All heavy atoms as an XYZ file, in Angstrom:
1008
protein
N     109.418    128.985    170.722
C     110.025    127.666    170.644
C     108.937    126.606    170.613
O     107.957    126.701    171.342
C     110.955    127.472    171.853
C     111.670    126.162    171.872
S     112.915    126.127    170.567
C     113.700    124.605    170.875
N     109.132    125.608    169.776
C     108.182    124.505    169.698
C     108.096    123.806    171.054
O     109.093    123.715    171.776
C     108.619    123.516    168.620
N     106.945    123.313    171.384
C     106.702    122.682    172.683
C     107.767    121.654    173.043
O     108.279    121.632    174.153
C     105.306    122.030    172.704
O     104.330    123.024    172.436
C     105.011    121.405    174.048
N     108.099    120.799    172.092
C     109.092    119.751    172.348
C     110.430    120.034    171.674
O     111.315    119.193    171.679
C     108.559    118.394    171.872
C     107.276    117.913    172.550
C     106.813    116.595    171.936
C     107.472    117.769    174.053
N     110.574    121.207    171.077
C     111.803    121.527    170.359
C     111.804    120.886    168.976
O     110.777    120.402    168.492
N     112.949    120.882    168.356
C     113.100    120.367    166.999
C     114.111    119.224    166.981
O     115.077    119.240    167.741
C     113.597    121.466    166.052
C     112.688    122.667    165.978
C     113.171    123.930    166.221
C     111.347    122.520    165.672
C     112.349    125.050    166.150
C     110.504    123.615    165.599
C     111.011    124.888    165.844
N     113.887    118.285    166.102
C     114.860    117.212    165.894
C     115.588    117.485    164.576
O     114.975    117.429    163.508
C     114.201    115.824    165.892
C     113.610    115.549    167.273
C     115.222    114.747    165.504
C     112.958    114.199    167.432
N     116.857    117.815    164.695
C     117.679    118.086    163.524
C     118.059    116.776    162.845
O     118.080    115.716    163.473
C     118.939    118.862    163.929
C     118.671    120.209    164.574
C     117.985    121.199    163.648
O     118.128    121.085    162.408
O     117.297    122.099    164.175
N     118.383    116.860    161.573
C     118.721    115.667    160.793
C     119.821    114.846    161.473
O     119.690    113.630    161.616
C     119.154    116.070    159.378
C     119.357    114.885    158.472
C     118.299    114.385    157.713
C     120.585    114.236    158.381
C     118.467    113.280    156.888
C     120.772    113.142    157.567
C     119.709    112.669    156.820
O     119.872    111.571    156.010
N     120.874    115.516    161.914
C     122.023    114.801    162.497
C     121.653    114.044    163.770
O     122.304    113.070    164.132
C     123.180    115.771    162.761
C     122.893    116.823    163.828
C     124.076    117.758    164.016
C     123.835    118.849    165.002
N     123.288    118.473    166.273
N     120.595    114.459    164.452
C     120.163    113.840    165.707
C     118.990    112.888    165.528
O     118.515    112.300    166.504
C     119.757    114.921    166.711
C     120.895    115.898    166.981
O     122.039    115.438    167.121
O     120.621    117.117    167.032
N     118.501    112.765    164.309
C     117.270    111.997    164.055
C     117.533    110.486    164.050
O     118.546    110.035    163.521
C     116.668    112.428    162.724
N     116.571    109.722    164.588
C     116.668    108.277    164.477
C     116.402    107.855    163.020
O     115.883    108.643    162.231
C     115.580    107.764    165.424
C     114.630    108.886    165.574
C     115.421    110.148    165.373
N     116.739    106.631    162.658
C     116.605    106.185    161.261
C     115.215    106.386    160.656
O     115.108    106.803    159.494
C     116.971    104.701    161.331
C     117.895    104.606    162.499
C     117.381    105.612    163.505
N     114.159    106.126    161.398
C     112.800    106.291    160.851
C     112.522    107.754    160.484
O     111.864    108.035    159.477
C     111.760    105.781    161.843
N     113.023    108.670    161.290
C     112.838    110.098    161.020
C     113.725    110.530    159.856
O     113.286    111.256    158.962
C     113.118    110.926    162.292
C     113.173    112.416    161.981
C     112.059    110.637    163.354
N     114.971    110.064    159.828
C     115.855    110.383    158.704
C     115.264    109.923    157.382
O     115.388    110.610    156.365
C     117.233    109.761    158.900
C     118.112    110.542    159.837
C     119.514    109.982    159.898
C     120.359    110.827    160.829
N     121.703    110.307    161.015
N     114.586    108.771    157.383
C     113.969    108.264    156.150
C     112.907    109.243    155.637
O     112.827    109.520    154.434
C     113.364    106.882    156.385
N     112.106    109.780    156.535
C     111.080    110.761    156.127
C     111.759    112.051    155.683
O     111.401    112.619    154.649
C     110.073    111.024    157.268
C     109.090    112.122    156.885
C     109.330    109.743    157.641
N     112.739    112.512    156.450
C     113.465    113.729    156.058
C     114.065    113.567    154.666
O     113.996    114.471    153.837
C     114.581    114.026    157.058
C     114.182    114.627    158.384
C     112.859    114.882    158.731
C     115.160    114.949    159.307
C     112.530    115.435    159.959
C     114.844    115.509    160.540
C     113.531    115.750    160.866
O     113.218    116.307    162.080
N     114.670    112.415    154.402
C     115.264    112.165    153.086
C     114.208    112.232    151.988
O     114.436    112.828    150.930
C     115.970    110.801    153.058
C     117.261    110.772    153.855
O     117.843    111.852    154.121
O     117.703    109.653    154.211
N     113.032    111.641    152.239
C     111.953    111.665    151.246
C     111.463    113.095    151.024
O     111.197    113.494    149.889
C     110.806    110.757    151.679
C     109.789    110.544    150.566
O     110.195    110.470    149.381
O     108.593    110.443    150.876
N     111.358    113.881    152.094
C     110.956    115.288    151.957
C     111.958    116.026    151.064
O     111.570    116.731    150.130
C     110.844    115.974    153.339
C     109.653    115.412    154.118
C     110.746    117.495    153.180
C     109.617    115.812    155.586
N     113.231    115.839    151.346
C     114.257    116.566    150.571
C     114.284    116.108    149.115
O     114.422    116.952    148.208
C     115.624    116.410    151.238
C     115.711    117.161    152.560
S     117.358    117.191    153.302
C     117.553    115.481    153.814
N     114.111    114.828    148.873
C     114.093    114.324    147.495
C     112.851    114.848    146.762
O     112.938    115.362    145.651
C     114.149    112.789    147.464
C     115.531    112.304    147.908
C     113.796    112.239    146.083
C     115.591    110.815    148.227
N     111.699    114.714    147.399
C     110.436    115.129    146.775
C     110.422    116.623    146.489
O     110.001    117.045    145.413
C     109.251    114.749    147.684
O     109.263    113.326    147.891
C     107.924    115.168    147.073
N     110.916    117.395    147.419
C     110.893    118.854    147.273
C     112.141    119.416    146.614
O     112.264    120.630    146.448
C     110.670    119.510    148.638
C     109.278    119.217    149.177
C     108.975    120.004    150.402
N     107.558    119.950    150.702
C     107.027    120.345    151.828
N     107.801    120.845    152.782
N     105.731    120.261    152.029
N     113.070    118.556    146.278
C     114.318    118.952    145.642
C     115.002    120.077    146.417
O     115.258    121.167    145.899
C     114.081    119.343    144.186
C     113.518    118.203    143.370
C     113.204    118.596    141.947
O     113.217    119.762    141.569
N     112.906    117.597    141.139
N     115.282    119.775    147.688
C     115.908    120.749    148.584
C     116.831    120.029    149.543
O     116.784    118.809    149.664
C     114.820    121.524    149.382
O     115.445    122.549    150.145
C     114.014    120.617    150.279
N     117.643    120.782    150.236
C     118.483    120.207    151.289
C     118.033    120.724    152.651
O     118.756    120.653    153.629
C     119.958    120.547    151.054
C     120.240    122.041    151.084
O     119.277    122.845    151.168
O     121.416    122.415    151.012
N     116.797    121.227    152.713
C     116.276    121.897    153.896
C     115.059    121.162    154.453
O     114.154    120.789    153.700
C     115.892    123.329    153.519
C     115.316    124.144    154.640
C     116.125    124.617    155.667
C     113.966    124.451    154.685
C     115.604    125.378    156.704
C     113.434    125.207    155.717
C     114.261    125.660    156.727
O     113.739    126.397    157.743
N     115.035    120.957    155.755
C     113.853    120.437    156.440
C     113.314    121.575    157.295
O     114.034    122.114    158.151
C     114.207    119.226    157.341
C     114.749    118.072    156.514
C     113.002    118.787    158.172
C     113.762    117.476    155.515
N     112.056    121.937    157.069
C     111.530    123.077    157.825
C     111.092    122.675    159.239
O     110.985    121.496    159.574
C     110.431    123.809    157.042
C     109.160    123.017    156.873
O     108.671    122.398    157.817
N     108.591    123.049    155.682
N     110.867    123.689    160.039
C     110.588    123.493    161.451
C     109.333    122.670    161.728
O     109.254    121.968    162.738
C     110.482    124.836    162.170
C     111.826    125.496    162.339
O     112.863    124.862    162.244
N     111.809    126.798    162.567
N     108.351    122.736    160.852
C     107.127    121.943    161.043
C     107.480    120.461    161.143
O     107.055    119.769    162.069
C     106.154    122.196    159.892
C     104.909    121.361    159.969
C     103.910    121.649    160.897
C     104.718    120.298    159.097
C     102.753    120.876    160.961
C     103.565    119.531    159.158
C     102.578    119.821    160.086
N     108.264    119.991    160.195
C     108.637    118.573    160.173
C     109.552    118.229    161.347
O     109.433    117.166    161.953
C     109.280    118.205    158.837
C     108.373    118.500    157.690
C     108.559    119.422    156.706
C     107.095    117.897    157.426
N     107.491    119.438    155.853
C     106.577    118.503    156.262
C     106.343    116.918    158.062
C     105.351    118.154    155.726
C     105.104    116.564    157.523
C     104.624    117.185    156.371
N     110.448    119.145    161.677
C     111.359    118.891    162.796
C     110.606    118.833    164.126
O     111.015    118.109    165.038
C     112.470    119.944    162.839
C     113.460    119.795    161.684
C     114.663    120.690    161.867
C     114.479    122.019    161.234
N     115.716    122.839    161.257
N     109.511    119.549    164.247
C     108.698    119.488    165.459
C     107.911    118.177    165.506
O     107.834    117.527    166.549
C     107.754    120.683    165.536
N     107.352    117.786    164.370
C     106.572    116.532    164.327
C     107.450    115.296    164.525
O     106.953    114.239    164.901
C     105.845    116.400    162.996
C     104.683    117.339    162.732
C     104.002    116.971    161.426
C     103.678    117.344    163.862
N     108.740    115.433    164.294
C     109.654    114.292    164.373
C     109.718    113.661    165.759
O     110.196    112.531    165.903
C     111.048    114.698    163.915
N     109.199    114.338    166.767
C     109.152    113.738    168.106
C     108.208    112.538    168.127
O     108.308    111.702    169.025
C     108.732    114.781    169.149
C     109.807    115.766    169.416
N     110.862    115.502    170.272
C     110.034    117.005    168.930
C     111.673    116.532    170.307
N     111.194    117.468    169.491
N     107.303    112.487    167.174
C     106.398    111.340    167.021
C     106.567    110.831    165.599
O     105.884    111.288    164.679
C     104.957    111.768    167.289
C     103.968    110.618    167.205
O     104.343    109.496    166.794
O     102.792    110.844    167.547
N     107.502    109.899    165.380
C     107.802    109.435    164.020
C     106.582    108.938    163.232
O     106.508    109.143    162.021
C     108.825    108.329    164.240
C     109.515    108.701    165.513
C     108.419    109.300    166.369
N     105.621    108.316    163.912
C     104.429    107.839    163.198
C     103.607    109.006    162.667
O     103.126    108.967    161.519
C     103.584    106.953    164.117
N     103.447    110.045    163.477
C     102.717    111.233    163.020
C     103.481    111.938    161.914
O     102.884    112.399    160.931
C     102.450    112.187    164.208
O     101.616    111.510    165.154
C     101.767    113.471    163.752
N     104.776    112.038    162.050
C     105.621    112.639    161.014
C     105.413    111.914    159.686
O     105.130    112.545    158.658
C     107.093    112.577    161.416
C     108.104    112.978    160.355
C     108.017    114.471    160.040
C     109.510    112.595    160.798
N     105.554    110.603    159.692
C     105.427    109.809    158.471
C     104.021    109.938    157.867
O     103.850    110.184    156.686
C     105.755    108.344    158.745
C     105.635    107.438    157.511
C     105.801    105.954    157.836
N     105.130    105.532    159.054
C     103.809    105.343    159.178
N     103.010    105.568    158.159
N     103.292    104.950    160.328
N     102.998    109.769    158.719
C     101.616    109.819    158.250
C     101.272    111.186    157.653
O     100.671    111.275    156.582
C     100.673    109.483    159.411
C      99.205    109.449    159.032
C      98.288    109.139    160.213
N      98.312    110.206    161.214
C      98.900    110.098    162.412
N      99.493    108.995    162.783
N      98.861    111.118    163.252
N     101.698    112.240    158.331
C     101.413    113.591    157.864
C     102.144    113.883    156.552
O     101.560    114.434    155.614
C     101.777    114.631    158.939
O     101.083    114.295    160.149
C     101.408    116.038    158.512
N     103.406    113.484    156.479
C     104.165    113.698    155.239
C     103.536    112.941    154.077
O     103.375    113.487    152.993
C     105.633    113.312    155.405
C     106.334    113.250    154.087
C     106.909    112.153    153.497
C     106.514    114.322    153.152
N     107.425    112.487    152.271
C     107.195    113.809    152.031
C     106.142    115.661    153.152
C     107.521    114.583    150.929
C     106.475    116.448    152.045
C     107.159    115.906    150.950
N     103.153    111.689    154.294
C     102.540    110.912    153.215
C     101.244    111.562    152.745
O     100.977    111.621    151.546
C     102.287    109.469    153.663
C     103.559    108.641    153.826
C     104.374    108.496    152.548
O     103.798    108.418    151.446
O     105.625    108.470    152.656
N     100.448    112.072    153.664
C      99.197    112.743    153.291
C      99.465    114.033    152.533
O      98.841    114.292    151.494
C      98.358    113.041    154.539
O      97.895    111.853    155.124
N     100.390    114.851    153.040
C     100.731    116.106    152.361
C     101.252    115.814    150.953
O     100.853    116.454    149.986
C     101.756    116.929    153.184
C     102.370    118.043    152.343
C     101.107    117.492    154.429
N     102.121    114.842    150.862
C     102.712    114.506    149.570
C     101.625    114.083    148.572
O     101.627    114.511    147.425
C     103.744    113.392    149.763
C     104.555    113.062    148.544
C     105.743    112.178    148.834
C     105.388    110.858    149.473
N     106.516    109.908    149.479
N     100.688    113.280    149.040
C      99.610    112.810    148.163
C      98.653    113.932    147.775
O      98.326    114.101    146.602
C      98.820    111.691    148.859
C      97.708    111.130    147.993
C      96.944    110.009    148.668
O      97.497    109.350    149.565
O      95.777    109.798    148.298
N      98.225    114.710    148.747
C      97.226    115.741    148.491
C      97.789    116.916    147.694
O      97.123    117.454    146.811
C      96.613    116.233    149.825
C      95.764    117.483    149.630
C      95.800    115.115    150.464
N      99.028    117.306    147.969
C      99.582    118.509    147.338
C     100.233    118.252    145.983
O     100.621    119.205    145.310
C     100.552    119.189    148.289
C      99.872    119.736    149.565
S      98.457    120.829    149.262
C      99.314    122.290    148.680
N     100.309    117.013    145.563
C     100.818    116.715    144.225
C      99.830    117.248    143.192
O      98.621    117.056    143.346
C     101.000    115.190    144.046
O     101.982    114.742    144.967
C     101.424    114.846    142.636
N     100.308    117.942    142.167
C      99.380    118.441    141.149
C      98.531    117.305    140.567
O      99.014    116.207    140.326
C     100.299    119.048    140.087
C     101.537    119.416    140.843
C     101.692    118.337    141.879
N      97.269    117.592    140.420
C      96.317    116.643    139.841
C      95.344    117.430    138.995
O      95.749    118.200    138.122
N      94.075    117.309    139.289
C      93.072    118.117    138.600
C      93.308    119.594    138.892
O      93.111    120.443    138.036
C      91.649    117.692    139.038
O      91.484    116.297    138.779
C      90.589    118.453    138.290
N      93.753    119.870    140.134
C      94.154    121.235    140.505
C      95.674    121.344    140.374
O      96.402    120.441    140.807
C      93.747    121.549    141.944
C      92.256    121.530    142.259
C      92.028    121.748    143.756
C      91.527    122.582    141.449
N      96.136    122.438    139.813
C      97.580    122.640    139.672
C      98.201    123.058    141.017
O      97.501    123.366    141.975
C      97.883    123.679    138.587
C      97.271    125.041    138.893
O      97.675    125.657    139.908
O      96.411    125.494    138.129
N      99.517    123.054    141.064
C     100.247    123.349    142.294
C      99.908    124.737    142.839
O      99.726    124.902    144.057
C     101.756    123.228    142.064
N      99.806    125.742    141.987
C      99.509    127.095    142.450
C      98.124    127.152    143.094
O      97.960    127.725    144.174
C      99.609    128.109    141.313
C      99.227    129.554    141.674
C     100.073    130.074    142.832
C      99.343    130.456    140.456
N      97.138    126.552    142.454
C      95.783    126.560    143.013
C      95.763    125.884    144.376
O      95.187    126.407    145.335
C      94.800    125.861    142.051
O      94.813    126.563    140.795
C      93.390    125.845    142.613
N      96.425    124.734    144.482
C      96.453    124.021    145.766
C      97.124    124.853    146.848
O      96.642    124.919    147.984
C      97.149    122.665    145.610
C      96.287    121.667    144.859
C      96.911    120.286    144.845
C      95.960    119.298    144.184
N      96.342    117.917    144.432
N      98.229    125.512    146.515
C      98.915    126.339    147.509
C      98.065    127.535    147.907
O      98.038    127.921    149.083
C     100.279    126.797    146.988
C     101.309    125.697    146.913
C     101.665    125.054    148.247
O     101.386    125.637    149.318
O     102.236    123.959    148.216
N      97.342    128.123    146.962
C      96.494    129.262    147.294
C      95.306    128.843    148.164
O      94.920    129.579    149.077
C      96.051    129.989    146.022
C      97.224    130.730    145.357
S      96.800    131.537    143.812
C      95.818    132.910    144.401
N      94.747    127.681    147.902
C      93.675    127.169    148.769
C      94.215    126.918    150.168
O      93.602    127.304    151.172
C      93.037    125.889    148.182
C      92.120    125.206    149.190
C      92.286    126.196    146.894
N      95.396    126.292    150.249
C      96.014    126.023    151.546
C      96.276    127.326    152.291
O      96.031    127.440    153.509
C      97.331    125.274    151.336
C      97.688    124.300    152.428
C      97.821    122.954    152.161
C      97.932    124.730    153.729
C      98.161    122.053    153.151
C      98.279    123.841    154.733
C      98.394    122.503    154.444
O      98.735    121.621    155.424
N      96.738    128.338    151.566
C      96.990    129.653    152.152
C      95.695    130.284    152.651
O      95.650    130.847    153.757
C      97.679    130.551    151.117
C      97.899    132.010    151.469
C      98.674    132.158    152.772
C      98.619    132.704    150.313
N      94.628    130.179    151.877
C      93.338    130.752    152.284
C      92.828    130.091    153.567
O      92.384    130.779    154.498
C      92.317    130.576    151.159
N      92.909    128.772    153.639
C      92.452    128.069    154.839
C      93.348    128.427    156.027
O      92.860    128.654    157.145
C      92.414    126.542    154.599
C      92.138    125.792    155.890
C      91.381    126.201    153.535
N      94.644    128.524    155.785
C      95.576    128.888    156.853
C      95.281    130.279    157.396
O      95.337    130.507    158.613
C      97.019    128.796    156.352
O      97.327    127.475    155.958
N      94.955    131.206    156.504
C      94.600    132.564    156.941
C      93.318    132.527    157.764
O      93.224    133.180    158.807
C      94.454    133.489    155.740
N      92.340    131.752    157.322
C      91.074    131.649    158.068
C      91.274    131.011    159.435
O      90.607    131.383    160.395
C      90.050    130.840    157.265
O      89.645    131.576    156.148
N      92.183    130.047    159.511
C      92.450    129.363    160.777
C      93.442    130.110    161.662
O      93.655    129.717    162.808
C      92.977    127.942    160.519
C      91.887    127.017    160.032
O      90.714    127.217    160.294
N      92.283    125.984    159.311
N      94.062    131.158    161.132
C      94.995    131.952    161.915
C      96.308    131.235    162.217
O      96.930    131.481    163.246
N      96.754    130.372    161.315
C      98.020    129.640    161.519
C      99.157    130.432    160.879
O      99.397    130.339    159.666
C      97.939    128.241    160.921
S      99.483    127.304    161.121
N      99.846    131.216    161.703
C     100.940    132.052    161.190
C     102.017    131.260    160.482
O     102.537    131.680    159.447
N     102.379    130.103    161.041
C     103.406    129.276    160.410
C     102.943    128.835    159.020
O     103.689    128.937    158.050
C     103.734    128.037    161.268
C     104.899    127.276    160.683
C     106.200    127.589    161.069
C     104.709    126.292    159.721
C     107.276    126.937    160.492
C     105.779    125.641    159.151
C     107.061    125.957    159.535
O     108.126    125.327    158.961
N     101.713    128.355    158.934
C     101.192    127.864    157.660
C     101.024    128.996    156.640
O     101.261    128.804    155.447
C      99.870    127.133    157.871
S     100.043    125.660    158.903
N     100.631    130.170    157.114
C     100.519    131.319    156.216
C     101.879    131.623    155.594
O     101.989    131.785    154.376
C      99.964    132.557    156.956
C      98.501    132.340    157.348
C     100.119    133.820    156.100
C      97.973    133.365    158.350
N     102.912    131.678    156.425
C     104.255    131.977    155.911
C     104.746    130.895    154.967
O     105.250    131.184    153.869
C     105.224    132.141    157.076
N     104.583    129.646    155.366
C     105.071    128.532    154.563
C     104.354    128.447    153.216
O     104.999    128.287    152.172
C     104.865    127.236    155.355
O     105.159    126.110    154.567
N     103.043    128.567    153.231
C     102.298    128.395    151.985
C     102.255    129.663    151.145
O     102.050    129.576    149.926
C     100.917    127.793    152.267
C     101.057    126.377    152.713
N     101.265    125.346    151.825
C     101.118    125.821    153.943
C     101.413    124.218    152.495
N     101.343    124.480    153.782
N     102.524    130.818    151.742
C     102.733    132.014    150.914
C     104.027    131.831    150.122
O     104.066    132.090    148.910
C     102.808    133.285    151.780
O     101.558    133.485    152.429
C     103.142    134.511    150.940
N     105.070    131.357    150.787
C     106.348    131.105    150.092
C     106.162    130.070    148.993
O     106.670    130.247    147.871
C     107.412    130.656    151.089
N     105.436    128.993    149.289
C     105.224    127.945    148.287
C     104.378    128.452    147.122
O     104.656    128.125    145.958
C     104.571    126.717    148.933
N     103.369    129.253    147.416
C     102.528    129.803    146.347
C     103.322    130.769    145.480
O     103.193    130.787    144.250
C     101.293    130.497    146.942
N     104.156    131.576    146.103
C     105.011    132.487    145.320
C     105.953    131.682    144.419
O     106.156    132.029    143.252
C     105.792    133.424    146.235
C     104.943    134.495    146.869
C     105.796    135.501    147.618
N     105.026    136.497    148.318
C     104.388    137.526    147.747
N     104.434    137.694    146.451
N     103.713    138.391    148.492
N     106.512    130.618    144.964
C     107.406    129.761    144.170
C     106.652    129.137    142.984
O     107.209    128.946    141.916
C     107.989    128.662    145.063
C     108.988    127.779    144.364
C     109.594    126.760    145.316
C     110.575    125.862    144.579
N     111.118    124.814    145.453
N     105.356    128.864    143.193
C     104.532    128.277    142.122
C     103.993    129.337    141.171
O     103.308    129.015    140.201
C     103.377    127.482    142.733
N     104.287    130.635    141.443
C     103.926    131.687    140.505
C     102.923    132.715    140.981
O     102.500    133.575    140.209
N     102.520    132.683    142.245
C     101.547    133.649    142.734
C     102.157    135.058    142.738
O     103.233    135.277    143.288
C     101.082    133.285    144.146
C     100.053    134.254    144.714
S      99.527    133.844    146.397
C     101.011    134.280    147.328
N     101.425    135.994    142.190
C     101.866    137.395    142.165
C     101.347    138.128    143.395
O     100.468    137.636    144.112
C     101.335    138.084    140.902
O      99.907    138.196    140.980
N     101.872    139.334    143.611
C     101.381    140.167    144.714
C      99.900    140.477    144.523
O      99.134    140.476    145.493
C     102.165    141.484    144.790
C     103.599    141.299    145.277
O     103.940    140.207    145.769
O     104.374    142.276    145.178
N      99.493    140.726    143.290
C      98.092    141.037    143.007
C      97.203    139.818    143.321
O      96.108    139.985    143.871
C      97.912    141.461    141.550
N      97.668    138.632    142.983
C      96.895    137.430    143.297
C      96.785    137.229    144.803
O      95.725    136.859    145.309
C      97.521    136.195    142.654
C      97.300    136.117    141.151
C      98.058    134.964    140.544
O      99.260    134.805    140.752
N      97.345    134.149    139.775
N      97.881    137.471    145.526
C      97.845    137.355    146.982
C      96.825    138.326    147.562
O      95.997    137.944    148.397
C      99.238    137.626    147.581
C      99.232    137.653    149.084
C      99.264    136.470    149.813
C      99.171    138.858    149.766
C      99.228    136.499    151.209
C      99.149    138.886    151.156
C      99.178    137.703    151.882
N      96.855    139.577    147.125
C      95.929    140.587    147.646
C      94.490    140.212    147.349
O      93.606    140.325    148.214
C      96.268    141.966    147.054
N      94.224    139.750    146.146
C      92.869    139.356    145.776
C      92.417    138.141    146.575
O      91.272    138.062    147.041
C      92.781    139.071    144.280
C      91.374    138.912    143.770
C      91.291    138.884    142.241
O      92.189    139.429    141.570
O      90.304    138.303    141.753
N      93.323    137.177    146.774
C      93.009    136.004    147.578
C      92.626    136.408    149.000
O      91.633    135.928    149.553
C      94.203    135.041    147.598
C      94.033    133.783    148.454
C      92.937    132.888    147.891
C      95.361    133.026    148.514
N      93.404    137.304    149.610
C      93.105    137.742    150.967
C      91.770    138.501    151.025
O      91.022    138.393    152.008
C      94.231    138.597    151.541
C      95.516    137.814    151.841
S      95.281    136.465    153.022
C      95.340    135.044    151.934
N      91.439    139.240    149.959
C      90.143    139.923    149.910
C      89.008    138.893    149.874
O      87.987    139.063    150.560
C      90.079    140.843    148.692
N      89.175    137.845    149.105
C      88.155    136.778    149.035
C      88.038    136.080    150.385
O      86.929    135.831    150.877
C      88.481    135.768    147.914
C      87.551    134.557    147.977
C      88.387    136.430    146.544
N      89.181    135.771    151.012
C      89.164    135.127    152.337
C      88.413    136.012    153.336
O      87.554    135.527    154.080
C      90.598    134.830    152.829
C      90.612    134.453    154.299
C      91.242    133.740    151.986
N      88.731    137.289    153.355
C      88.065    138.206    154.281
C      86.572    138.297    154.009
O      85.753    138.273    154.937
N      86.188    138.384    152.726
C      84.780    138.477    152.376
C      84.040    137.204    152.747
O      82.937    137.236    153.306
C      84.645    138.755    150.862
C      83.224    139.026    150.408
S      82.632    140.676    150.890
C      81.717    140.302    152.375
N      84.655    136.051    152.462
C      84.033    134.769    152.784
C      83.827    134.635    154.288
O      82.756    134.206    154.745
C      84.870    133.604    152.252
N      84.837    135.018    155.071
C      84.702    134.938    156.526
C      83.584    135.863    157.031
O      82.795    135.474    157.881
C      86.025    135.259    157.210
C      86.938    134.060    157.260
O      86.560    133.009    157.743
N      88.143    134.210    156.752
N      83.526    137.072    156.484
C      82.488    138.002    156.909
C      81.098    137.487    156.553
O      80.198    137.439    157.403
C      82.697    139.378    156.282
C      81.613    140.371    156.678
C      81.761    141.733    156.013
O      82.805    142.000    155.383
O      80.808    142.526    156.134
N      80.902    137.083    155.297
C      79.563    136.649    154.884
C      79.178    135.335    155.556
O      78.004    135.115    155.878
C      79.462    136.545    153.357
O      80.347    135.579    152.857
N      80.165    134.444    155.819
C      79.877    133.207    156.557
C      79.349    133.538    157.947
O      78.376    132.925    158.418
C      81.131    132.350    156.709
C      81.554    131.621    155.446
O      82.429    130.774    155.512
N      80.984    131.934    154.295
N      79.986    134.473    158.612
C      79.563    134.842    159.971
C      78.182    135.495    159.958
O      77.362    135.268    160.862
C      80.598    135.739    160.612
C      81.846    134.966    161.004
C      82.826    135.808    161.788
N      83.994    135.019    162.132
C      85.172    135.115    161.518
N      85.346    135.979    160.539
N      86.183    134.359    161.896
N      77.932    136.326    158.942
C      76.613    136.956    158.841
C      75.533    135.906    158.608
O      74.485    135.920    159.265
C      76.605    138.000    157.723
C      77.380    139.284    158.008
C      77.527    140.105    156.735
C      76.709    140.087    159.113
N      75.770    134.987    157.668
C      74.778    133.934    157.392
C      74.546    133.065    158.607
O      73.403    132.697    158.920
C      75.242    133.085    156.201
N      75.626    132.778    159.348
C      75.498    131.976    160.568
C      74.738    132.751    161.636
O      73.809    132.214    162.260
C      76.891    131.561    161.085
O      77.525    130.763    160.084
C      76.796    130.770    162.373
N      75.091    133.994    161.843
C      74.443    134.816    162.864
C      72.968    135.042    162.579
O      72.132    134.996    163.487
N      72.652    135.273    161.322
C      71.258    135.486    160.942
C      70.496    134.168    160.770
O      69.303    134.179    160.512
C      71.165    136.300    159.645
C      71.312    137.787    159.851
C      72.525    138.419    159.648
C      70.219    138.560    160.229
C      72.663    139.795    159.812
C      70.345    139.937    160.400
C      71.564    140.545    160.194
O      71.695    141.898    160.357
N      71.213    133.053    160.884
C      70.614    131.722    160.723
C      69.815    131.631    159.420
O      68.661    131.211    159.396
C      69.746    131.356    161.937
C      70.533    131.340    163.234
C      69.687    130.959    164.411
O      68.962    129.974    164.354
N      69.782    131.742    165.477
N      70.458    132.030    158.340
C      69.815    132.055    157.031
C      69.583    130.633    156.532
O      70.510    129.826    156.501
C      70.682    132.843    156.022
C      70.025    132.860    154.644
C      70.946    134.261    156.521
N      68.343    130.336    156.182
C      68.018    129.016    155.636
C      68.576    128.912    154.223
O      68.593    129.877    153.466
C      66.502    128.810    155.604
C      65.890    128.720    156.981
C      64.386    128.527    156.936
O      63.889    127.945    155.966
O      63.731    128.994    157.889
N      69.002    127.704    153.874
C      69.588    127.462    152.543
C      68.474    127.444    151.502
O      67.455    126.762    151.665
C      70.356    126.127    152.541
C      71.494    126.184    153.568
C      70.896    125.829    151.140
C      72.184    124.857    153.801
N      68.674    128.199    150.421
C      67.717    128.228    149.321
C      67.592    126.826    148.718
O      68.577    126.105    148.581
C      68.203    129.174    148.215
C      68.363    130.592    148.685
O      69.261    130.835    149.527
O      67.605    131.450    148.238
N      66.393    126.478    148.342
C      66.142    125.147    147.772
C      67.013    124.898    146.541
O      67.546    123.811    146.357
C      64.656    124.999    147.408
C      64.242    123.587    147.069
C      64.496    122.594    148.191
O      64.241    122.899    149.370
O      64.984    121.479    147.871
N      67.222    125.910    145.720
C      68.008    125.720    144.498
C      69.494    125.475    144.783
O      70.212    125.033    143.903
C      67.837    126.901    143.532
C      68.424    128.199    144.044
C      68.419    129.320    143.042
N      67.141    129.416    142.368
C      66.860    130.258    141.398
N      67.737    131.123    141.004
N      65.686    130.283    140.813
N      69.970    125.783    145.984
C      71.364    125.532    146.342
C      71.590    124.144    146.893
O      72.715    123.714    147.099
C      71.869    126.552    147.372
C      71.877    127.979    146.878
C      71.758    129.014    147.793
C      71.992    128.298    145.542
C      71.774    130.347    147.373
C      71.999    129.602    145.111
C      71.890    130.631    146.025
N      70.526    123.424    147.172
C      70.653    122.070    147.730
C      71.009    121.099    146.623
O      70.456    121.161    145.529
C      69.365    121.658    148.417
C      69.041    122.533    149.621
C      67.773    122.078    150.310
N      67.381    123.022    151.333
C      67.831    122.998    152.584
N      68.664    122.067    152.960
N      67.410    123.890    153.464
N      71.901    120.185    146.936
C      72.349    119.205    145.923
C      71.287    118.174    145.651
O      70.493    117.803    146.406
C      73.622    118.523    146.399
């Protein structure tokens, strides 16, 4: 259970309902997921986080699938089970195949391993890699 529980649409104050409505319109759904319902205890954080997610996750130079796969990779590295589930579903909806998921997780695992090795060995950065 979320620390403060969830605020359902029917129980939400007007400021929270406004964000919920924007989420449903933007995502073309009638569903508000638990992440947003948990954040609704702090309407300012809910609004700010939704506005940032909406801006960052809108397709731009990177397409929706790429953005969802990056989000999934970071979520896996950070160990956020909720985010892994949510962004796996979103990536699948954007077209991610099982093979792409498996390859992504292999890259995440390899990156985490080599990052830890480079950190542990305190490997100096090659001059040619410096910007």
